[in-house]
N, C-alpha and C positions, 0 to 999 in steps of 0.2 A: 418602694423598698422596706422590708421588715425590720423593725424595730431589733432584732436582736444583731443585723446587718450593720443598724447605722450604731447602734451602740458602740462595734467591736471597730469600725471605721473609724469612730471620732477618737477612741481610746488610744487606739495604734498611732494616728495621725498628729496629736497631741502629745505622746512619748516622743516623736521624731523630732518634732518642734522641740520640746526642752532640753534635744540634744541626744537622746538614747541612740545609738549605733549597734547595739549587741543584742538578742534575744536569746533563751533558749526557751522551745517548746516540746513540750511532750503529748502524743496525739493523741487524743479520744473525742468522743462525739461534744457532750456540754459545751466541750471549748470548741468546737469547731468554728463560730463566725470569728474569733480570734485568731483560729490560726489561717482561716482565710485571708483576713485583712493583711496578717505579717507574711505570708507569702505572697499578696500584692504588692507590697513596702518592698521584698528582695525583688520580686521582679522588675521594680522599678527604681532599684539602683541605691535605695533608701535605707537600707537597712542587709545586716549580716545574720542572718538566720540559723540558730542550729538547732538540731532535729535530733534528739534520743529518745529511745525506748520506754526507759525507764526513768519514773521521775527523780530517782534517787540520786542516779547518775546525770540529771541533766541539770537537778540543784546546784550540784558542785560544782558543774561545769562552769554555770552562771555563776557560783563563790569565784570558784578560778581566776574566771574575765573580768569581775570587777573588784578582787582585789589586787589584779596586776595594772588596770587601766585608772584605777580611781573613778570609774564612770561608772552610774547605775546602770546595771543590768535586770532587763524585764525576764522575771518566767513565767510560764505559762501552764497549767494543766489542765486537768478537767475534774470533774468533782467527785467526792466521796475518799476512798482510802489514797488516790490519788495526792489530793492535798496535803495528806497527814505525810507522805512521805518526801514532801519538804520540808521537813520542820528539822530535824538533823542538820541542813544546811541554813536553815533558817537561825539557829541557837548560834552556830558557829559566825554567822553575819552577825548578831548580834552581840557576841561575847569580842570580836574582831575589830566591829567597827569596819561592815565592809556595806555599801550602799547596795542594797535588792531590790526589785518593785516586784512584788510576788502577785501575781494575778491570776485568783481562783475563778475557775467558772464553777458555777452552780445551777442546781435546780429552784425555778422561783416560790413561793413564801406557801403557795396553794399544794406544792407536794411536798412539803418538811411536815414531818410526823407523822406521816400516813404510809409510811413502811413502803413508798415508792422505789424503784430500781434503783439504786447507785447514791443515795441520798442519806448526809450524816450531817450533823452541823457544824456548820464548815465556819458560823459567824464568831468571830474573835480567836478563832482554831489557836493560832501560835500564841494566843496569852500575850505575857511581858516581855515575849522576845522579839518583839515588832514597835520600832518607835512609834507606829502608828499604822491604824486600822481600821476601815470602815467599810459597808454595804452598799454597795451600787443597785440599787433598788431597780424592779427588773422592768425596763425600758418601755416607754411608752411615746406614739406619733403625737405629742402635743408641742406646743411652741416651752421655750425655757430648757429645755432639756438637754442642749447643744453644749451651754450654758454651764449646767451643771455637771457636765461628765467633764469637762474641759477643764473645768476650776478641779477639780477633784484629782485628777491626773497632776496639774500645776502642785498643786500643795505634796502628794504625794512626793514627787519629783524632790520638791523644797526639802520636806521632811526627812527623804532620806539623806541627804549632805548637810543638815545644821540643826540645831549646833554642832550635831556629831555625826557621821554618818552610820547607817546601819539600814536593814530591812524596812518596808513597808508593807502592808497587807491590803488587796483588795481583792472583794471579793462581789464577783459579778454574776448576779443572776439571768438568766435568760429562759425566753420562754421558744417553743417551737412556732413558727419556724426557722432553721440554724442553719441554712444557705438560704443566698440570695436567690430571691423570687423575679428575677427579671426586671423590674420595675424599679428606679432612678430614684425618683420622687419623696421629697422627704418635707413635712408642716413647715418646716424651715432653713434658712442655708446649714450646710456642716460644716461651712470653712469654720477655719481658727482665727487669730485674731493677728494680722499682717503677716510677716514671717517668722514670728518668734512664739515663745509658750504662748498661752493666755494670761498668768500671773506670773511674772517678771521676781522671782527671790531675792533678795540680795544679803550679801554674808553679813554677817555679826560683826558689828566693829569690836578689834580685839581689847582685851582686857589689859589692865593696867600692871606695871610691868614690874616685879618681884628684885628686888636687890638681893644678892645671894651675899652672907656675911663673907667680909676678905681675911682670904688663910691660905695657904699654903698646902694647909694639908685636908683638901679637897679630893674628891674622886666622882667620876662622871659616869652611871653606868644606865647603859642603854639598852633595852629590852625591844619584843614584839609590838609593833605600832606606831613606833617613836614618829614623831612628827618633825621636821627642824633640824635635822641629824646635823649635817652639815655645819649648823650655823654654831649648831654646840658645841659641835668637837675643837671645831675653831679657837671658841671661849675656853675651853678647856686645855687646850694647848697652851694659848697665852699665860695664861693661869698658873702652868708645869702642875696641871691635874693627871694623872693615868685615866686612862679611857677603857672602862670595863663593858667591852659590847657582846652581847649574843648575836650569833651568827644573823638571825633575821632582823637584829639590830640593824645591825647595815653599817654598822660606824666601826667595823673592825680594818683599821687601815693607817698608815700614819705613824709616826715617829714615839707615840701617846699609848697606841693601840697595844695592852696586854694583851696574849692569846692564853694561860696558865692561870689564870684567877682561880680556877676553879679547885686544884690543888694546891695554889699558894694559901689561900682562904681557907682551905682544911687543915693547916699546919696552926696549933692552937699558939705557937710563939711568935711564928711571923702575924698571925689575926690579931694580938696583943700590940705587938710592937707598931703596926701600921692601922693602927682604930683611927680613923676619920675625923675629923671636926664635922666639915659639913659632906654629904651624899645628896648628889642631885639625879635622878633617874627621869629620863624619858620613856616612857613606852611602858611595857610592864615586863619586867624579868621574873623570872622562876624556871629556869633549867634545871641552878646548881641549888643547893640549901647552902653551902657553905657564902655563896653572893650572896642569899638572903638573909643567911645570919649575922653579914657586912654591917644589911640596911641598922638590924636591931643593935646592934654597937655604935653607929653613928652618933652625937653629939646633937646634930641635926641632918633631917632625912628630908630634900624639899623636891615635893613630885611636880612636875610638870604634866598640865594637863589640859589641854583644848577643853573639856565638858568639866563644868565645877560641878555636875550635879552626880558625876560619875568619875571617880580615878582609881586609878589602880596600887593597891595599897596592902601586898599582899599578906602581911607578917603583922598588919596595925603599926608600924614603926614613924609613919611620917608626920611632922610637927607642922608644916606647912602646906599648901599644895595652891599653886599658882599658872593661871595660861602660860604666861611667860616671865622668863626671870633672865635678869642681867649678871653672868659669872664674871668679877672685877679682875683685873691683873695687879697683884702683889709681889714687888717687889723683895730680893731677900734670896737665902743658902736655897738651890735645887735637890739637898738631901733627898726632901720626901720622893720625889719621882726617879732621881738616881735606884733609891732602894728598891722599889716596886721593880723597876726597868731588870736592875742587876738581878733579881730572883726570878724574875719571868724568861730572861734566859737560860739562866741555868737550869728552870725546870724545863722548856720546852727544849733544850738538846740532851735531857737526858729521855724524856719522852719518844725523842724521835730516834733515838739511838735503840730503845728499847722497840720499839714500827721495824724499824731497819733490819735488826738483826733476823726477823722472821722473814723466810721469801715468801711463803705461802699467804692467801689472802687472807689479810685480817680484819675485824671491822673495823678499829679506828683509823689501820692503814688506809683502810679504802676511803675513808671519808673525808682524809687530811690531802691524800694523794687526789682525790677527784677535784676539790676546791684548786689545787694546786694546776693543774692539767684542763681547766675549760678555759676557749677562749674568750677573748676579750670582749665583753658586751654582754656574756652569757649569763642565763637566768638558771638559780638555782631550788629548785623546792624540794622540800625535806622532810617527812614522817614526823610526827609533833611526839613519836617516843625514844627509842633507841637512835635513833639518825641525825636528829636534829641535836641528842644530846652527844653525841660522838663528835661531830663537828664544833659544838662548842668547848669541849677538852680538846680536840687538837686542831683545828682551822687556823696557820697560820693568817699574819696579815696577808690581806689580799683589795686590791683597788680595781675596779672596772666591772664587777661583777655585781649582781644582785639576787639573796639568801630569802626565799619567802617558805612557813612555816604555818599549819592555821592550829596556833596556840591559842585561837578562842575561848575555847571548849576542849580543843584538846585529842580529840574525838579521832580513832584508827576508820572512820568508814568516809569514804567516798575522796580519797586521797588522788588516783588515779586520775578521776573526772576532775577534783581542782586542777590538778598538776598541768592537764590539757588544758584547760581553761587560763591557766598563767599564761601559758606557752601561747596560746591562740592570741593572747592580747599583747605579749613582748615580741619586741622588733629585735632580735636575735635567735641567739642559738638556746635552745632551752634542754633541763636535763631533771630527772627527779632522781631522787635517794630513798626507797621505801623497804621495808621491812616484806618479809613474806606474808605476814598475817596480813598487815595492809593491804597489800598487792594483790592477795584472794578474797579480800572482804569487797573490794571494788573492781572484781572481774566486768561487770558490765561496763565498767569504763572506755573498756576496749572496742564496742561496739562503735562504730562510727559508720553512718548510713554513706553508699554513692554520690550523694550530691551533698555530705556536708563536708566545709573545711578539715582538712587533717593537718596536726601540729607536727613543729618539725623539735621531734623532743625521744631523746636518750633516756627510759625508766631504768635503773640500776636497781636491779632486785638482790638483798641480801638476804639468802635464804638458810635458816641458821634451824629451820623443821621447828618451829614455837615461837613461841613470846620469850624472846631473849633477855628482855628487860628483863621478866621473874627474875633472872639468875644471879642478878645484879644485887638483889633484893632479899632480906629476910626470909622468904619465901622455900627461896632456896633451898632452906636447914630441913626443911621438912622431908625426908627423901620419898616417902612412902605415896603420899598423895600429890608430890610435886608434879610431876612427868602428863599424870590424868588431869590433874585441874589447872594447872598455871602452865608448866610448858607447851601441852597442845600440842604436840607432831602430826603431823597431816599428810605425809606422802606423797603431796599433790606434784604433780611434772611441770614445771614454769614452763619447759620446751614447748609441749605439748597444747599449752593455754596459749602461748602464740602464736603457734603452727593454726589452731581451733579460728584463731580470729584473724589470721593473715600478716603476722607483725614478727619480721625480722627479729631473730635469735640470734646470741652470743653467748658463747660459758665464757668467763674470767677464770684463766686457769692460776695464773702466778699474778703476785701485786705489781709487779712491773709492767705488766703486759694491758694496763688499764687506760692507757693514753690511747692507744690503739684501739682497742675494745670500745671503747664511744665514739668513736669518728664516726663519718655518715651522713644523711639524710632521711627526715619523714620519721617516721613512730618506728620504735624499734625498743628492744627489750634486751640487756644484756644482765645475766644472771650471776650472781658471787654467791657460793655455798662457803660456808662457815660452819663453827663449832660451836656450840652454847656452851659449855664448860671449859674450853679451851680459850675463848671469849673471857672469861670471869677473871680465869686465870691472868690474863692477859693487862685487863682491866686494874688487878691487882698489883704486875709488876711495874705497870707507869708511874703508878700512886706511890708506890715503894721508890724507885729511881729519882721521881720527881721531890719527895721530902727530903733523900737524901744530898740532893744536887744543892736543894734550896738552905736546908741548912749547915753546908760547908762555907757555902761563898757568902752568907751573912754571918756565920758562926754563932748560930743558934745553938 
């Protein structure tokens, strides 16, 4: 057996022993040993292999698979710029705590810095965006190599998950020959250690519990990447605290979940009257500026963070950080919670009235109605710009669904592929809500080979001919350059893109038709055409109606 085949065989086998179920491969020559080993594992029923022709799409598919499943997923590519195309997904995985095992095939040391074809410096290519990076030396046929290779994989598997999940990088150098030579012998057994991993990595012991000061005037804020959500929502409910959850915090359910906090906290009088004594945050909040202002105003801001080396504190307001907290139950008047609830009901009713008064498709109504129409057990993946913000402002309490978004670095890239990955890892129906630019940015994500699993995924594309979020920002006042450098209209026909990839397509003509439009099976596209200027006006109407309703009900 040649050394390249031996190394690849052992690497893939050890990953499977560690618990890997999915791997994503982008084809190439230098990575041929890994591709062949993974193909063999797929044939043996040990691995679900996904092949994508574009490395960027492949890496975001892996990101989605790992994000939904919670298990490390292997990404494999050849040398050169192929490895560089993994970088955006690696950054998102780093920022949002998603476990990835990135394996980049490389030329051996003697070919580096020589002008050899398809050779770049891949050592520590991803910098500080990975939890750990190592160079696997070019394999040699001598005793001791199997223990070296297997221990490296076990270490990578463990570091991708503890103390905090994230990507790790294995750069594997291969000398030719890159395909099996027909000889199965090796200088030592290639077998692993029994049925499991070479090294068993145990989870760290939880840290000490921080006891939150007893108060009725507390608030629980839940953002992206939150853990132990049900436990802390239950504790906050027992304490009489309102729960302010971003959609992808997946805590927007129950009597204590408020959905209109973006509007409530934008009213200066309300924000001042409802200044909390304690705010506890789970995950990373960041969709609503008024919500971030609440963190600044709180007397005490406690951040729940599994990793005490890295914690989310976007406005530098944290007073304490702990891996675990206890929220005490305090007896007394529930006027605090009743006031929040009354304002929330008034704002939600006012906003809903504004949305329902327009029969045409609007972006906020589409977001609201989509969540309401989802079957139980569904997954909704939302783009990180306007779709997730629309959900944040109008999504009403809903149990039995999961909302996800790539809010680590909040990039526009790879979102079709990420959505496909989450759908393939989800046991149920899946949906995606994307803007037109995010959709166009990852058209390659629609390329799925005939031998690869296809997701049950409805992609809802909000097509407003450009960057809709800029119409809600100060740039919109710059009329002369706005369309050219911010609006960026494109005139691309979404239906033609769907046809080119053989994906079923529907056009949503009226808001009331949404439940019917999203029905079906398999991969499919639903386009909703909207107007950016009308959307900006509608957002202003929503804000005005909510403010008036809250001021009236609370006599502000």
